[in-house]
C-alpha positions in Angstrom: 48.4 -16.0 43.9 49.4 -16.9 47.5 46.5 -14.8 48.9 44.0 -17.1 47.3 45.6 -20.3 48.6 43.6 -21.7 51.6 45.1 -22.6 55.0 44.9 -26.3 56.0 42.4 -25.4 58.7 39.0 -24.7 57.1 36.1 -22.7 58.5 34.1 -25.9 58.7 34.4 -27.6 62.1 36.8 -30.6 62.1 37.4 -30.3 58.3 41.0 -29.8 57.2 42.5 -29.3 53.7 45.6 -30.9 52.3 47.3 -30.7 49.0 49.7 -28.7 46.8 47.1 -25.9 46.4 47.0 -25.0 50.1 49.1 -22.4 51.8 52.7 -23.7 52.0 56.0 -22.8 50.4 56.0 -25.0 47.2 53.4 -24.3 44.6 51.9 -27.1 42.5 54.5 -29.8 43.2 54.9 -33.2 44.9 57.1 -31.4 47.5 54.2 -29.0 48.2 51.7 -31.8 48.6 54.0 -33.7 51.0 54.7 -30.5 53.0 51.0 -29.8 53.2 50.3 -33.3 54.5 52.9 -32.8 57.2 51.4 -29.4 58.1 47.9 -30.6 58.3 48.9 -33.6 60.4 50.5 -31.2 62.9 47.4 -29.0 63.0 45.2 -32.0 63.6 47.4 -33.1 66.5 47.2 -29.6 68.0 43.4 -29.7 67.6 43.3 -33.0 69.4 45.4 -31.6 72.2 48.5 -33.6 71.5 51.9 -31.9 72.2 54.1 -30.8 69.3 56.7 -33.4 68.3 60.3 -32.8 69.1 62.7 -33.2 66.2 65.7 -35.4 66.8 69.1 -34.2 65.5 
C-alpha cells in the first residue's frame, strides 16, 4: 500500500499535498493527518528558502 501513497510534494509546480493518505508513518488516522501537515509545512519552508527549524529540548 505504501508505494501508492503520494509524497507531499506533487509534480505540479507550487502544489503540495497534505493528509493521512500521503506518505508518512501513520496510515488513515488523525496522527497521520497531523504529521502530514507538519511535513508539508517543512517542505514549503524549504521551497521558500527558509532554514530548517531547530528543535528545543
